[in-house]
N, C-alpha and C positions, 0 to 999 in steps of 0.2 A: 269455359275455355281454358282457364288456368288448371282446372282439374284434369282436362284432356291432355295438356302438355305434360303435367306431372305423371299421369299414367303412362304416357309414351316414354318418358325418361326412365321410369322404373322398368318398363318392358325392355328397353334397349339395354340397360345395365344388367338385367337378369339374363338376357341372351348372351351378352359378353362373358358373364360369369360361366354360363353353360358351355360356351366354346373353349374357355380356358380349362375348365374341369375335364372336358372331353380329351383335349390334347395331353393333359397330365395323365389321364387314364390310359391313353394309348402308349405313351412313353413308358410308363411303369409296367404295363403288360409286356412290353418288349425287353425288359431287363432280364438278364439271365439269373438262374437260381444261384444262391450263395453257397459256396462249399463250406463244409463243416468238419470239425474233427469227430471221430467216431470212438467214443469212450468205451463202447461195448465190444470193440474188436478183440478177438482172442488170438494169442500167439503162444505156441508150445515150442521150447527150444531144447536142443540136446547136442552133445559132442562126444566123440569117441577118441579124441586126441589125448596123447600123454605128453606132458611137459617135462622136459629134463633140464632145460636152462632158459635164461632170458633170451627173448626174441624167437623162441620156438614157434612154429605155425600151429594154430589152433583152428581146425575146420568146424564150422557150426551149421547145423541143420535146424529148420523150423517148419511148422505147419500153422497156417493162418486162416482165419475166417472173419467175416463181418455180418452184421444183422441183415436180414432181408430188407429189401427196398432202400438199401444205401444208394446214394446219388453219385453220378460222375463228378469228380473233383474232390470228393470227401477223402479225408486222409486218416491214417493211424500210424503209430511210430513205435520204435524200440530204441533203447539207448544201451551201448555196450557198458559192461562193468569197468571199473578203474584199472583192472589187471590187464585188459585187452585193448588193443588199438586196431582200427580198421586197416585191412591190408589187401589192396587189389583195386579192381575197378570201382569207382565211386557211384556209378549209376548202372542199373540193369532193369530189364523188363521181365514181367511175369506173364507168360503166355499160355493159352489153352492149346489142346492137341491140333486145332486147325491153324495155329499160328497167330491168332488174334491177341493183342495185348490186353490183359484184364486189369493190370496195375503196373505202375512204375515205381522203382525204388531209388532213393538218392541218399548217400551217406556224406557227412561232413567230417572235418578233422577232429571234432570233439566226440565222435562216436555216435552221433544221433543218425538213425536211419529213418526216413519218412517214406511211407508208401501211399501213393495217390491213385484212386480208382480212375478208370477211363470210361469212355462212353459205352464200352461193352456192357456195363452193368445196367444201363438204361433199358436195353432189350433182353437182358438176362438178370433180373433183379433178385432171384432166389437162389439160396444155397451157394453164395459167392465165397470162394476160398481156394486154397492151394498150398504149395510148398515153397520153400526157398533154401538156398545154401550159399554161404560166403566164408571168406577166410579172414582170420585175425591173426595178431601176433601177441604172445605173452609178454607184456612190457616190463615186468618187474623181475628182480632177482629172487631166486628161489631160496627159502630159508629152511626147508625140510620137505620130506616126502609124505604121501598119504593122499587124502581126498580133500579138495578145497571147493568151497561153495563160491560160485560166481553169480553176482546179482545183476540180472538184466532188468531194466525198467521198461515195462510195456504199458503205455498210457499212464494211469495212476497206480498201477500195481507193479509189484516186484516178483520176477520169476527166477527162483534159485536153481542153478544148474551145476551139478557136480563135475569136477575135472580132476583127473589123476595126475599127481606130481611125483616124479621119480628123479631126484637130482643124481647126476653122474657121480659115482664113487670110485671108478677104476678106469685108468687110461682116458682120462676126460680131456686132456689137452694133446694136441698133435706133437708138441715138442720140437726139437731142432730137425728140420727136414734132411732127409738122407738122399733125396733125388729132386731134380727140377720138376716143377708142376705149376698148375694154375687153378685158382678158385674164383667163382663169380657169384654175386648175390645182389638182391635188390637194394638200391641205396635210399629209396623213399617208399612210404606206404602206398602212394598212388601208382607205383611201378612205372615211372617214366624214365628212370635212370638205373644203370647197373654199374656196380663197382667190382673190379677184379684185382687180384694180386698174383704176380709172378713170384715164385719163391725158388730157392735152390740151396744145395748144401754149402757149407763153408768152402772157401777157395782151397784147393789141394796142393797147388804148386807155389813155388817161390814168388812168381809173378804170373798174373793171370789177366787175359782180356775177355770181356763179357759183351755179347751182343744179344738183345732181346727184340724180337719183332712181334707185332700184334695186328692181326687183320680181322675186324669184326665181320660177321655174316650179315646178310640182308636184314633190314629193319633196324639197324643200329649204326651210329656214328660215334667216332671218338671225339671226346671233348678235350681238345689240345690244351685248354687252360687248367685241366685237372689231371695232369700227369705228374706223379710224384716218385722220383727215384730215392732210394734210401740205402746208405752204406754204414756199416758199423761192426764192432766186435762183440758187443753185449746183446744178448737176446733174453726174452722173457721165458717163463715156463711154457707159454704157448708157442714159442718158437719165433716170435716177432722181434725185430731189431728195436732196441730202446736206447735212450740217451746213455752216454754221449755219442752223437753221430759223427761220422767221418765224411759227410757229404762235400764239405769244402775241400778237404784234402784230396778226395778222389771224385772230382765233378763228372757228371754225366753229360754226354752229347745227345741232344734230343732232336729228331727229325719227325715232324708230325703233320698229318693231314687227317680229315674226318674219316678216311678209308684205310689209313695205314700209319703205323707208328714204329719207329726204330730208335732204340736207346742203347748207347754203348759206353763202356768204361775201359780205361787203359791202365795196365800195371797194377792191378789189385794184388796186395800181398797175401800170403798163406794165412788161412784162418779168418780172413774178412768175409762178412756176410753181405749179400745184396738182395734187395727187394725192389719191386716195381708196382706201384698202385696206378690204376687206369680207370677213369670214369667214361662210360659210353652212354649216349642219349638215345632213347627209343624213337625211331622215326616211323615205325609201323606198329600201332598198338593192337592190331588184329591178330598178330601171331601168337601161338600158344607156347612156343619154344624159341629161345634166343641163344645163339652159339657164338663163341669167340675162340678163335684158334690162333696159334703162333708158334714160335720157335725160341729156345734158349740155347745159345752157343757159348760154351765155356772152354776157352783155350783150344779151339778147333773141334770140340766134340759137340755135335748138334743134337738137341733133345726136342722133338715135337711136343707141344702141350696144347691143351684145350679145355674148355669148360662150357656148360650149358645150363640155363636156368629156365624153369617153366613159369608161366604166368599163372597166378591164381585167379579163378574165374568165380564171379558171383552170378547166380542165375535163380530162376524160380518158375513156378507154374501157377496157373489159376484157371478157374472156370465158374460157370454159373448156369442156372436153368431159367427157361422162359416161364412167365406167369401165365398159366392157362385158365385162371379164374374168369368167368364171364363178366363182361362189362355191364354196368347198370343200363337199363333200357332208357332211351332218351325221352324227355318229356314230350307229351303230344298236345299240350296246351299252347295257344297262340296268344300270348299277352297283348301283342300290339295290333291285333285285328280290329277293324272298325266294325262295331256292332250293327246289326240290321236296324233300320229306323223303326221306332215304335209307332203304335196307332195314333199317338198324340201329335206326332210330327209329320205324318204323311197319311193321305186318305187311303182307306182300304180298297183293294181291287175287288169288284163284285165277282162272285163265282159264276160260271156259265149258266147255272140253273136258275139264277135270280133275275127277274125282269125288272129293269129300272123304272121307277115311277115317272110318268110323263106330266101328270097334272101338278105334281109338287116337286120340282127339281131341287136338289140340295143347294143351299146358299153358298156362294163362294166366300171364304173367309177373308178378312182383311190381311194383307201381307204384314208381317212383323219381322224385325231383324233376326229373331230367334229361329224363324222358319225358313226364310229365304236364304240366309247365310249361316247355316249351322256350322258350328266349330265343336268337334267332338274331341275331348281330352280323355284318354284312357290311361289310368295309373297301372303300371305293371304289377303282376302278382308278387307276393313276397317270395324270395328264393327259398328252396327247400333247405332242410338242415344239412350241413356239410357232412360228407361221408368220411370215413376214416382216412382215405387217401388225400382229403382236403382239410386236414386239421389246421388250426390257427397257425401253428409253427410253420407248416408247409406253405400256407398262403403267404406268410411273411417273406418266404424265400423264393417263391416261384412267380411273382409278378401278378398274383391274383388281386392285389390291392388296386391295380389298374382298373379292373372291372367295377370296383366300388366307385371310382371317380366317374366312370362312364354312366353309372346308374344316377349318380347325383346330378350329372350334367343333364341327363334326360328330365329329371325332376324339375330342375331350374328352367329348362326349355318349356316345360308344361306350364310352369308358373308364369313365365313371360307371356305365353299365349293367352292365359287367363287375363292377365293385366291388359293385354292389347284388346281382347274381346270386350272387357268392361268399358274400356275407353271408347270403342266403337259404338257400343250400346247406348252409352250416356249421350254421345253426340247425336245418335239417331233419334233419341227421345226429344232432344232440343230442337231438332230441325223440323219436327211436327208441331 
């Protein structure tokens, strides 16, 4: 009796372990594949830009490719050289001709650009690659002309890209302005703000009144906290006013809203210089061109002025092909099928041509637990060797370990059935 209780306990514990292993297997099977970095990704880089001074724009082109069977979520990257800083949109998509996104790109302030493959590569796993283009700025001062090598880091490799430098040697600075005008440029690498300057020639009369108006176009708003008037008699070689300033002696009157700005000065003496710096914030980042127009009125003479700045755009292409290789034929074995009973466990059925004996009928065998209550346990076949597509690394990342837990659960369940069967048989023997 104690043995029977012991066997029942073992059977219950085994069944509980089988259930736990099955749940773990199902959960792990449902886990998504883990994304990975692609060290074998290839990127070629080139530029045709010529650098003449610090902060010049450098346009970069590239071609990229990744190994066949790369997975959605896998990444590869490039890092800008120290001479360049990212300039423009920090994220962009690389699309195929049909408009499907093959990969996305994201750049950070340190000049690291990370490309991430999308679900497109799951259905088009071969020949995945494309092109990209983006804009940078040359962040260092030039020390000479010629050809300079820029070192881009791609994964664990360095790609050396030549760039031509030609420092300005003649008429390099605008000097003192001879007419009223306006210039505008991007104030930050992410291109979210624009800065502009209104400039004008030195005052020509003994006393002068100046009024400047600024009206931004659609997609921009004036930042009234960053309006800077400047007055002075000393200018640099580039034509900008430098210290000592006369701002306190000739203060400006400022009237500002996000859509309109008016700045005026009264009684400026002859020879005085005036500048006005204005920062505008981009409210519509989808535009390609931003315009800012206004007027400069000096002693009753009005001069229309304006400026426009284009947004630099990062973009790319990508594509892939479908894998047309035939899939392996499914297994035709049925490991869990219940076998036909053998001759030792069931009487043979006589064929129609055989006449049964009347004088000596077969004896009826005594019933036994092994015949009246058969329990058939079938151990599944060993799984076939994994194909190349199911290598150990892939199994570790695609949830295949869950199937192993389910197999162990089945084995534990079979073991529990054997324990239960042994207990039932021992009990039957004692009852006789």
